[in-house]
Every structure is written in structure tokens, then in C-alpha cells.
Biopython code that builds the backbone (N, CA, C, O; Angstrom):
import numpy as np
from Bio.PDB.StructureBuilder import StructureBuilder

atoms = [
    (1, "UNK", "N", (11.043, -24.027, 135.213)),
    (1, "UNK", "CA", (10.096, -23.519, 134.241)),
    (1, "UNK", "C", (10.521, -22.110, 133.826)),
    (1, "UNK", "O", (11.048, -21.346, 134.634)),
    (2, "UNK", "N", (10.289, -21.784, 132.573)),
    (2, "UNK", "CA", (10.647, -20.467, 132.043)),
    (2, "UNK", "C", (9.792, -19.372, 132.687)),
    (2, "UNK", "O", (8.652, -19.607, 133.087)),
    (3, "UNK", "N", (10.357, -18.200, 132.773)),
    (3, "UNK", "CA", (9.630, -17.065, 133.321)),
    (3, "UNK", "C", (8.581, -16.596, 132.323)),
    (3, "UNK", "O", (8.877, -16.384, 131.148)),
    (4, "UNK", "N", (7.356, -16.436, 132.803)),
    (4, "UNK", "CA", (6.257, -15.984, 131.941)),
    (4, "UNK", "C", (6.352, -14.472, 131.791)),
    (4, "UNK", "O", (6.386, -13.749, 132.786)),
    (5, "UNK", "N", (6.396, -13.991, 130.548)),
    (5, "UNK", "CA", (6.498, -12.555, 130.267)),
    (5, "UNK", "C", (5.175, -11.969, 129.783)),
    (5, "UNK", "O", (4.879, -10.804, 130.048)),
    (6, "UNK", "N", (4.369, -12.778, 129.068)),
    (6, "UNK", "CA", (3.050, -12.340, 128.606)),
    (6, "UNK", "C", (2.095, -13.513, 128.730)),
    (6, "UNK", "O", (2.440, -14.657, 128.435)),
    (7, "UNK", "N", (0.869, -13.196, 129.178)),
    (7, "UNK", "CA", (-0.150, -14.210, 129.352)),
    (7, "UNK", "C", (-1.475, -13.607, 128.902)),
    (7, "UNK", "O", (-1.865, -12.539, 129.375)),
    (8, "UNK", "N", (-2.162, -14.284, 127.995)),
    (8, "UNK", "CA", (-3.482, -13.830, 127.537)),
    (8, "UNK", "C", (-4.475, -14.924, 127.898)),
    (8, "UNK", "O", (-4.344, -16.068, 127.462)),
    (9, "UNK", "N", (-5.471, -14.559, 128.702)),
    (9, "UNK", "CA", (-6.443, -15.516, 129.204)),
    (9, "UNK", "C", (-7.848, -15.161, 128.742)),
    (9, "UNK", "O", (-8.225, -13.989, 128.714)),
    (10, "UNK", "N", (-8.617, -16.177, 128.381)),
    (10, "UNK", "CA", (-10.042, -16.041, 128.110)),
    (10, "UNK", "C", (-10.751, -16.375, 129.418)),
    (10, "UNK", "O", (-10.654, -17.496, 129.918)),
    (11, "UNK", "N", (-11.466, -15.392, 129.971)),
    (11, "UNK", "CA", (-12.056, -15.526, 131.303)),
    (11, "UNK", "C", (-13.555, -15.266, 131.250)),
    (11, "UNK", "O", (-14.009, -14.320, 130.606)),
    (12, "UNK", "N", (-14.318, -16.115, 131.934)),
    (12, "UNK", "CA", (-15.755, -15.916, 132.098)),
    (12, "UNK", "C", (-15.986, -15.454, 133.526)),
    (12, "UNK", "O", (-15.564, -16.120, 134.471)),
    (13, "UNK", "N", (-16.660, -14.306, 133.692)),
    (13, "UNK", "CA", (-16.859, -13.741, 135.030)),
    (13, "UNK", "C", (-18.293, -13.262, 135.216)),
    (13, "UNK", "O", (-18.968, -12.923, 134.244)),
    (14, "UNK", "N", (-18.759, -13.232, 136.463)),
    (14, "UNK", "CA", (-20.067, -12.617, 136.729)),
    (14, "UNK", "C", (-19.958, -11.097, 136.543)),
    (14, "UNK", "O", (-18.853, -10.555, 136.514)),
    (15, "UNK", "N", (-21.090, -10.416, 136.420)),
    (15, "UNK", "CA", (-21.066, -8.960, 136.252)),
    (15, "UNK", "C", (-20.441, -8.255, 137.459)),
    (15, "UNK", "O", (-19.775, -7.230, 137.313)),
    (16, "UNK", "N", (-20.658, -8.804, 138.626)),
    (16, "UNK", "CA", (-20.086, -8.236, 139.843)),
    (16, "UNK", "C", (-19.148, -9.251, 140.463)),
    (16, "UNK", "O", (-19.501, -10.427, 140.558)),
    (17, "UNK", "N", (-17.977, -8.842, 140.883)),
    (17, "UNK", "CA", (-17.444, -7.490, 140.847)),
    (17, "UNK", "C", (-17.125, -7.044, 139.422)),
    (17, "UNK", "O", (-16.936, -7.855, 138.515)),
    (18, "UNK", "N", (-17.075, -5.742, 139.267)),
    (18, "UNK", "CA", (-16.879, -5.130, 137.951)),
    (18, "UNK", "C", (-15.463, -5.377, 137.420)),
    (18, "UNK", "O", (-14.554, -5.750, 138.162)),
    (19, "UNK", "N", (-15.310, -5.159, 136.126)),
    (19, "UNK", "CA", (-14.033, -5.379, 135.434)),
    (19, "UNK", "C", (-12.865, -4.636, 136.094)),
    (19, "UNK", "O", (-11.800, -5.232, 136.254)),
    (20, "UNK", "N", (-13.013, -3.358, 136.485)),
    (20, "UNK", "CA", (-11.865, -2.676, 137.117)),
    (20, "UNK", "C", (-11.376, -3.366, 138.389)),
    (20, "UNK", "O", (-10.176, -3.372, 138.665)),
    (21, "UNK", "N", (-12.283, -3.942, 139.157)),
    (21, "UNK", "CA", (-11.871, -4.647, 140.374)),
    (21, "UNK", "C", (-11.061, -5.889, 140.022)),
    (21, "UNK", "O", (-10.051, -6.173, 140.665)),
    (22, "UNK", "N", (-11.495, -6.628, 139.010)),
    (22, "UNK", "CA", (-10.738, -7.803, 138.564)),
    (22, "UNK", "C", (-9.360, -7.384, 138.072)),
    (22, "UNK", "O", (-8.363, -8.022, 138.409)),
    (23, "UNK", "N", (-9.293, -6.325, 137.283)),
    (23, "UNK", "CA", (-8.008, -5.836, 136.770)),
    (23, "UNK", "C", (-7.081, -5.451, 137.918)),
    (23, "UNK", "O", (-5.899, -5.796, 137.897)),
    (24, "UNK", "N", (-7.597, -4.745, 138.914)),
    (24, "UNK", "CA", (-6.780, -4.361, 140.070)),
    (24, "UNK", "C", (-6.274, -5.584, 140.821)),
    (24, "UNK", "O", (-5.108, -5.638, 141.212)),
    (25, "UNK", "N", (-7.151, -6.568, 141.023)),
    (25, "UNK", "CA", (-6.765, -7.774, 141.733)),
    (25, "UNK", "C", (-5.654, -8.531, 141.018)),
    (25, "UNK", "O", (-4.683, -8.958, 141.642)),
    (26, "UNK", "N", (-5.801, -8.693, 139.710)),
    (26, "UNK", "CA", (-4.792, -9.409, 138.932)),
    (26, "UNK", "C", (-3.494, -8.604, 138.863)),
    (26, "UNK", "O", (-2.409, -9.186, 138.870)),
    (27, "UNK", "N", (-3.589, -7.290, 138.797)),
    (27, "UNK", "CA", (-2.399, -6.434, 138.739)),
    (27, "UNK", "C", (-1.540, -6.575, 139.991)),
    (27, "UNK", "O", (-0.334, -6.329, 139.946)),
    (28, "UNK", "N", (-2.148, -6.968, 141.101)),
    (28, "UNK", "CA", (-1.409, -7.136, 142.354)),
    (28, "UNK", "C", (-0.699, -8.487, 142.458)),
    (28, "UNK", "O", (0.028, -8.722, 143.424)),
    (29, "UNK", "N", (-0.896, -9.374, 141.486)),
    (29, "UNK", "CA", (-0.244, -10.688, 141.529)),
    (29, "UNK", "C", (1.256, -10.545, 141.295)),
    (29, "UNK", "O", (1.690, -9.647, 140.574)),
    (30, "UNK", "N", (2.052, -11.433, 141.904)),
    (30, "UNK", "CA", (3.499, -11.374, 141.744)),
    (30, "UNK", "C", (3.920, -11.455, 140.272)),
    (30, "UNK", "O", (3.445, -12.305, 139.520)),
    (31, "UNK", "N", (4.814, -10.556, 139.887)),
    (31, "UNK", "CA", (5.374, -10.551, 138.547)),
    (31, "UNK", "C", (4.581, -9.783, 137.513)),
    (31, "UNK", "O", (5.081, -9.531, 136.417)),
    (32, "UNK", "N", (3.349, -9.404, 137.837)),
    (32, "UNK", "CA", (2.510, -8.681, 136.877)),
    (32, "UNK", "C", (2.853, -7.202, 136.927)),
    (32, "UNK", "O", (2.774, -6.568, 137.979)),
    (33, "UNK", "N", (3.239, -6.656, 135.770)),
    (33, "UNK", "CA", (3.575, -5.236, 135.673)),
    (33, "UNK", "C", (2.505, -4.431, 134.957)),
    (33, "UNK", "O", (2.438, -3.211, 135.110)),
    (34, "UNK", "N", (1.668, -5.103, 134.176)),
    (34, "UNK", "CA", (0.605, -4.409, 133.460)),
    (34, "UNK", "C", (-0.518, -5.356, 133.116)),
    (34, "UNK", "O", (-0.295, -6.540, 132.866)),
    (35, "UNK", "N", (-1.750, -4.819, 133.105)),
    (35, "UNK", "CA", (-2.952, -5.602, 132.813)),
    (35, "UNK", "C", (-3.821, -4.825, 131.846)),
    (35, "UNK", "O", (-4.012, -3.617, 131.987)),
    (36, "UNK", "N", (-4.345, -5.540, 130.858)),
    (36, "UNK", "CA", (-5.330, -4.978, 129.949)),
    (36, "UNK", "C", (-6.514, -5.933, 129.961)),
    (36, "UNK", "O", (-6.339, -7.142, 129.807)),
    (37, "UNK", "N", (-7.727, -5.394, 130.146)),
    (37, "UNK", "CA", (-8.935, -6.216, 130.130)),
    (37, "UNK", "C", (-9.826, -5.709, 129.006)),
    (37, "UNK", "O", (-10.163, -4.526, 128.947)),
    (38, "UNK", "N", (-10.203, -6.625, 128.114)),
    (38, "UNK", "CA", (-11.104, -6.289, 127.013)),
    (38, "UNK", "C", (-12.382, -7.098, 127.153)),
    (38, "UNK", "O", (-12.341, -8.319, 127.308)),
    (39, "UNK", "N", (-13.519, -6.412, 127.097)),
    (39, "UNK", "CA", (-14.802, -7.098, 127.131)),
    (39, "UNK", "C", (-15.055, -7.710, 125.757)),
    (39, "UNK", "O", (-15.071, -7.005, 124.749)),
    (40, "UNK", "N", (-15.251, -9.016, 125.726)),
    (40, "UNK", "CA", (-15.487, -9.729, 124.479)),
    (40, "UNK", "C", (-16.975, -9.888, 124.235)),
    (40, "UNK", "O", (-17.461, -9.678, 123.124)),
    (41, "UNK", "N", (-17.705, -10.265, 125.302)),
    (41, "UNK", "CA", (-19.142, -10.503, 125.179)),
    (41, "UNK", "C", (-19.781, -10.356, 126.548)),
    (41, "UNK", "O", (-19.165, -10.656, 127.571)),
    (42, "UNK", "N", (-21.024, -9.892, 126.556)),
    (42, "UNK", "CA", (-21.766, -9.735, 127.794)),
    (42, "UNK", "C", (-23.187, -10.233, 127.580)),
    (42, "UNK", "O", (-23.809, -9.946, 126.557)),
    (43, "UNK", "N", (-23.695, -10.983, 128.555)),
    (43, "UNK", "CA", (-25.104, -11.356, 128.499)),
    (43, "UNK", "C", (-25.745, -11.032, 129.837)),
    (43, "UNK", "O", (-25.169, -10.283, 130.627)),
    (44, "UNK", "N", (-26.898, -11.565, 130.104)),
    (44, "UNK", "CA", (-27.648, -11.187, 131.310)),
    (44, "UNK", "C", (-26.943, -11.560, 132.603)),
    (44, "UNK", "O", (-27.111, -10.877, 133.613)),
    (45, "UNK", "N", (-26.153, -12.637, 132.593)),
    (45, "UNK", "CA", (-25.578, -13.122, 133.841)),
    (45, "UNK", "C", (-24.060, -13.072, 133.919)),
    (45, "UNK", "O", (-23.505, -12.986, 135.015)),
    (46, "UNK", "N", (-23.377, -13.122, 132.780)),
    (46, "UNK", "CA", (-21.915, -13.191, 132.802)),
    (46, "UNK", "C", (-21.290, -12.316, 131.726)),
    (46, "UNK", "O", (-21.957, -11.854, 130.801)),
    (47, "UNK", "N", (-19.992, -12.105, 131.878)),
    (47, "UNK", "CA", (-19.196, -11.382, 130.887)),
    (47, "UNK", "C", (-18.021, -12.273, 130.498)),
    (47, "UNK", "O", (-17.440, -12.959, 131.339)),
    (48, "UNK", "N", (-17.687, -12.252, 129.232)),
    (48, "UNK", "CA", (-16.500, -12.930, 128.744)),
    (48, "UNK", "C", (-15.467, -11.849, 128.486)),
    (48, "UNK", "O", (-15.708, -10.934, 127.698)),
    (49, "UNK", "N", (-14.299, -11.947, 129.155)),
    (49, "UNK", "CA", (-13.264, -10.935, 129.005)),
    (49, "UNK", "C", (-11.946, -11.585, 128.600)),
    (49, "UNK", "O", (-11.691, -12.756, 128.881)),
    (50, "UNK", "N", (-11.122, -10.792, 127.932)),
    (50, "UNK", "CA", (-9.765, -11.208, 127.600)),
    (50, "UNK", "C", (-8.830, -10.445, 128.522)),
    (50, "UNK", "O", (-8.820, -9.214, 128.518)),
    (51, "UNK", "N", (-8.044, -11.169, 129.315)),
    (51, "UNK", "CA", (-7.044, -10.572, 130.205)),
    (51, "UNK", "C", (-5.683, -10.704, 129.548)),
    (51, "UNK", "O", (-5.246, -11.813, 129.240)),
    (52, "UNK", "N", (-5.013, -9.589, 129.333)),
    (52, "UNK", "CA", (-3.651, -9.603, 128.817)),
    (52, "UNK", "C", (-2.739, -9.083, 129.913)),
    (52, "UNK", "O", (-2.905, -7.961, 130.391)),
    (53, "UNK", "N", (-1.775, -9.905, 130.310)),
    (53, "UNK", "CA", (-0.865, -9.563, 131.396)),
    (53, "UNK", "C", (0.551, -9.550, 130.863)),
    (53, "UNK", "O", (0.921, -10.394, 130.046)),
    (54, "UNK", "N", (1.347, -8.591, 131.323)),
    (54, "UNK", "CA", (2.770, -8.573, 130.997)),
    (54, "UNK", "C", (3.562, -8.316, 132.259)),
    (54, "UNK", "O", (3.090, -7.653, 133.182)),
    (55, "UNK", "N", (4.777, -8.850, 132.291)),
    (55, "UNK", "CA", (5.673, -8.678, 133.423)),
    (55, "UNK", "C", (6.942, -9.469, 133.184)),
    (55, "UNK", "O", (7.119, -10.057, 132.117)),
    (56, "UNK", "N", (7.820, -9.487, 134.163)),
    (56, "UNK", "CA", (9.099, -10.183, 134.029)),
    (56, "UNK", "C", (9.017, -11.648, 134.443)),
    (56, "UNK", "O", (9.745, -12.484, 133.907)),
    (57, "UNK", "N", (8.142, -11.964, 135.385)),
    (57, "UNK", "CA", (8.034, -13.342, 135.885)),
    (57, "UNK", "C", (6.651, -13.520, 136.500)),
    (57, "UNK", "O", (6.511, -13.575, 137.722)),
    (58, "UNK", "N", (5.639, -13.610, 135.654)),
    (58, "UNK", "CA", (4.247, -13.690, 136.102)),
    (58, "UNK", "C", (4.011, -15.031, 136.796)),
    (58, "UNK", "O", (4.369, -16.088, 136.276)),
    (59, "UNK", "N", (3.407, -14.967, 137.969)),
    (59, "UNK", "CA", (3.060, -16.171, 138.729)),
    (59, "UNK", "C", (1.669, -16.625, 138.285)),
    (59, "UNK", "O", (0.657, -16.113, 138.763)),
    (60, "UNK", "N", (1.632, -17.601, 137.358)),
    (60, "UNK", "CA", (0.349, -18.054, 136.803)),
    (60, "UNK", "C", (-0.575, -18.598, 137.887)),
    (60, "UNK", "O", (-1.777, -18.337, 137.852)),
    (61, "UNK", "N", (-0.041, -19.345, 138.847)),
    (61, "UNK", "CA", (-0.880, -19.912, 139.900)),
    (61, "UNK", "C", (-1.553, -18.812, 140.713)),
    (61, "UNK", "O", (-2.720, -18.943, 141.082)),
    (62, "UNK", "N", (-0.834, -17.731, 140.994)),
    (62, "UNK", "CA", (-1.412, -16.608, 141.730)),
    (62, "UNK", "C", (-2.491, -15.909, 140.900)),
    (62, "UNK", "O", (-3.527, -15.507, 141.429)),
    (63, "UNK", "N", (-2.239, -15.767, 139.599)),
    (63, "UNK", "CA", (-3.226, -15.143, 138.716)),
    (63, "UNK", "C", (-4.493, -15.983, 138.695)),
    (63, "UNK", "O", (-5.591, -15.457, 138.874)),
    (64, "UNK", "N", (-4.346, -17.275, 138.480)),
    (64, "UNK", "CA", (-5.518, -18.162, 138.408)),
    (64, "UNK", "C", (-6.285, -18.150, 139.731)),
    (64, "UNK", "O", (-7.516, -18.133, 139.733)),
    (65, "UNK", "N", (-5.578, -18.160, 140.835)),
    (65, "UNK", "CA", (-6.217, -18.116, 142.148)),
    (65, "UNK", "C", (-6.997, -16.813, 142.334)),
    (65, "UNK", "O", (-8.107, -16.818, 142.867)),
    (66, "UNK", "N", (-6.416, -15.713, 141.897)),
    (66, "UNK", "CA", (-7.092, -14.417, 142.004)),
    (66, "UNK", "C", (-8.350, -14.387, 141.141)),
    (66, "UNK", "O", (-9.395, -13.911, 141.582)),
    (67, "UNK", "N", (-8.253, -14.891, 139.922)),
    (67, "UNK", "CA", (-9.431, -14.969, 139.040)),
    (67, "UNK", "C", (-10.523, -15.774, 139.729)),
    (67, "UNK", "O", (-11.685, -15.367, 139.724)),
    (68, "UNK", "N", (-10.168, -16.905, 140.320)),
    (68, "UNK", "CA", (-11.136, -17.738, 141.041)),
    (68, "UNK", "C", (-11.777, -16.988, 142.204)),
    (68, "UNK", "O", (-12.976, -17.128, 142.445)),
    (69, "UNK", "N", (-10.985, -16.190, 142.928)),
    (69, "UNK", "CA", (-11.502, -15.423, 144.077)),
    (69, "UNK", "C", (-12.573, -14.423, 143.645)),
    (69, "UNK", "O", (-13.443, -14.069, 144.441)),
    (70, "UNK", "N", (-12.519, -13.973, 142.415)),
    (70, "UNK", "CA", (-13.510, -13.040, 141.888)),
    (70, "UNK", "C", (-14.727, -13.763, 141.317)),
    (70, "UNK", "O", (-15.587, -13.136, 140.698)),
    (71, "UNK", "N", (-14.804, -15.074, 141.522)),
    (71, "UNK", "CA", (-15.935, -15.847, 141.033)),
    (71, "UNK", "C", (-15.889, -16.107, 139.545)),
    (71, "UNK", "O", (-16.895, -16.486, 138.944)),
    (72, "UNK", "N", (-14.733, -15.906, 138.949)),
    (72, "UNK", "CA", (-14.557, -16.079, 137.506)),
    (72, "UNK", "C", (-13.821, -17.388, 137.243)),
    (72, "UNK", "O", (-13.355, -18.049, 138.171)),
    (73, "UNK", "N", (-13.723, -17.755, 135.964)),
    (73, "UNK", "CA", (-12.992, -18.966, 135.613)),
    (73, "UNK", "C", (-12.205, -18.750, 134.328)),
    (73, "UNK", "O", (-12.661, -18.071, 133.408)),
    (74, "UNK", "N", (-11.015, -19.341, 134.285)),
    (74, "UNK", "CA", (-10.178, -19.276, 133.096)),
    (74, "UNK", "C", (-10.674, -20.340, 132.128)),
    (74, "UNK", "O", (-10.630, -21.532, 132.432)),
    (75, "UNK", "N", (-11.145, -19.909, 130.960)),
    (75, "UNK", "CA", (-11.586, -20.856, 129.930)),
    (75, "UNK", "C", (-10.416, -21.396, 129.137)),
    (75, "UNK", "O", (-10.380, -22.579, 128.798)),
    (76, "UNK", "N", (-9.452, -20.528, 128.838)),
    (76, "UNK", "CA", (-8.302, -20.988, 128.065)),
    (76, "UNK", "C", (-7.150, -20.011, 128.214)),
    (76, "UNK", "O", (-7.333, -18.842, 128.553)),
    (77, "UNK", "N", (-5.956, -20.527, 127.951)),
    (77, "UNK", "CA", (-4.763, -19.689, 127.807)),
    (77, "UNK", "C", (-4.623, -19.444, 126.314)),
    (77, "UNK", "O", (-4.306, -20.365, 125.562)),
    (78, "UNK", "N", (-4.855, -18.217, 125.879)),
    (78, "UNK", "CA", (-4.839, -17.899, 124.450)),
    (78, "UNK", "C", (-3.464, -17.484, 123.942)),
    (78, "UNK", "O", (-3.193, -17.562, 122.744)),
    (79, "UNK", "N", (-2.599, -17.044, 124.846)),
    (79, "UNK", "CA", (-1.233, -16.719, 124.466)),
    (79, "UNK", "C", (-0.352, -16.857, 125.698)),
    (79, "UNK", "O", (-0.760, -16.559, 126.820)),
    (80, "UNK", "N", (0.865, -17.315, 125.454)),
    (80, "UNK", "CA", (1.832, -17.538, 126.519)),
    (80, "UNK", "C", (3.192, -17.192, 125.943)),
    (80, "UNK", "O", (3.598, -17.775, 124.938)),
    (81, "UNK", "N", (3.908, -16.253, 126.559)),
    (81, "UNK", "CA", (5.221, -15.868, 126.037)),
    (81, "UNK", "C", (6.239, -15.895, 127.166)),
    (81, "UNK", "O", (5.977, -15.454, 128.286)),
    (82, "UNK", "N", (7.405, -16.426, 126.833)),
    (82, "UNK", "CA", (8.502, -16.451, 127.800)),
    (82, "UNK", "C", (9.807, -16.272, 127.044)),
    (82, "UNK", "O", (9.834, -16.339, 125.815)),
    (83, "UNK", "N", (10.885, -16.044, 127.777)),
    (83, "UNK", "CA", (12.184, -15.857, 127.158)),
    (83, "UNK", "C", (12.698, -14.442, 127.352)),
    (83, "UNK", "O", (12.044, -13.611, 127.983)),
    (84, "UNK", "N", (13.871, -14.178, 126.806)),
    (84, "UNK", "CA", (14.517, -12.880, 126.961)),
    (84, "UNK", "C", (13.791, -11.760, 126.214)),
    (84, "UNK", "O", (13.782, -10.614, 126.663)),
    (85, "UNK", "N", (13.184, -12.094, 125.073)),
    (85, "UNK", "CA", (12.540, -11.094, 124.221)),
    (85, "UNK", "C", (11.103, -11.497, 123.948)),
    (85, "UNK", "O", (10.822, -12.667, 123.686)),
    (86, "UNK", "N", (10.192, -10.535, 124.008)),
    (86, "UNK", "CA", (8.807, -10.809, 123.635)),
    (86, "UNK", "C", (8.691, -10.802, 122.116)),
    (86, "UNK", "O", (9.118, -9.853, 121.458)),
    (87, "UNK", "N", (8.124, -11.843, 121.573)),
    (87, "UNK", "CA", (7.950, -11.977, 120.131)),
    (87, "UNK", "C", (6.470, -11.791, 119.830)),
    (87, "UNK", "O", (5.619, -12.440, 120.439)),
    (88, "UNK", "N", (6.170, -10.908, 118.896)),
    (88, "UNK", "CA", (4.789, -10.708, 118.478)),
    (88, "UNK", "C", (4.393, -11.819, 117.512)),
    (88, "UNK", "O", (5.192, -12.228, 116.670)),
    (89, "UNK", "N", (3.178, -12.300, 117.631)),
    (89, "UNK", "CA", (2.691, -13.368, 116.760)),
    (89, "UNK", "C", (2.625, -12.851, 115.317)),
    (89, "UNK", "O", (2.190, -11.726, 115.068)),
    (90, "UNK", "N", (3.058, -13.680, 114.387)),
    (90, "UNK", "CA", (3.001, -13.316, 112.974)),
    (90, "UNK", "C", (1.616, -13.571, 112.395)),
    (90, "UNK", "O", (0.859, -14.402, 112.897)),
    (91, "UNK", "N", (1.306, -12.851, 111.344)),
    (91, "UNK", "CA", (0.040, -13.035, 110.625)),
    (91, "UNK", "C", (0.110, -14.323, 109.814)),
    (91, "UNK", "O", (1.151, -14.657, 109.247)),
    (92, "UNK", "N", (-0.993, -15.032, 109.766)),
    (92, "UNK", "CA", (-1.111, -16.232, 108.940)),
    (92, "UNK", "C", (-2.354, -16.100, 108.075)),
    (92, "UNK", "O", (-3.196, -15.244, 108.349)),
    (93, "UNK", "N", (-2.498, -16.922, 107.036)),
    (93, "UNK", "CA", (-3.703, -16.849, 106.216)),
    (93, "UNK", "C", (-5.001, -17.056, 107.006)),
    (93, "UNK", "O", (-6.052, -16.557, 106.605)),
    (94, "UNK", "N", (-4.934, -17.780, 108.113)),
    (94, "UNK", "CA", (-6.122, -18.018, 108.916)),
    (94, "UNK", "C", (-6.596, -16.751, 109.636)),
    (94, "UNK", "O", (-7.763, -16.646, 110.012)),
    (95, "UNK", "N", (-5.676, -15.786, 109.826)),
    (95, "UNK", "CA", (-6.021, -14.545, 110.520)),
    (95, "UNK", "C", (-6.829, -13.690, 109.580)),
    (95, "UNK", "O", (-7.237, -12.587, 109.944)),
]
sb = StructureBuilder()
sb.init_structure("model")
sb.init_model(0)
sb.init_chain("A")
sb.init_seg("    ")
for serial, (resi, resn, name, xyz) in enumerate(atoms, 1):
    if name == "N":
        sb.init_residue(resn, " ", resi, " ")
    sb.init_atom(name, np.array(xyz, "f"), 0.0, 1.0, " ", f" {name:<3s}", serial, name[0])
structure = sb.get_structure()
């Protein structure tokens, strides 16, 4: 399998533990060199966040397991990049 260089996940999580704890946990996964967490939506019981991860060889199974340990769940993989060079998504009329 190709080495994962960028991974963008749509994640649903409880309010606790807080977003910084989730970011720290995911940052410790093998191959992850950087993490960005954006709050998309929050309601009384849960938060929907976008996790953007970059690295040389991200271990998706470890990331998913860590997300699960925080009581959260991956709703979807919104972006997946692999290969020698990271390619930015182009604009389309739908954007």
C-alpha cells in the first residue's frame, strides 16, 4: 500500500476530552508529523471536527484506533494523499 502523506477525516466526538487532547493523541501516532483540528459544528452533546494530518507514512489504523480511544468516531475520509509529492486539490465549478 502507498504511504499516506495527508489524511483529512470528518470526526464526531464528545465534548470531553477536549479538542487539544485529541490533537495530542493523534499527533503521537506513527508517521504523523503535524495535526490541524477545525471545529465544524458543536451541539449540546457532541462536536464535529475536521482532522487534517500530514506526515511521511501515516499509520491510518493507529489514527483510527486513537480516535476510537477518545470516544470519537470517523464519519468519513474527506481527503487522502499519497506519493512523492503532495498535490493540492484543484477548484471545480462545484466548489
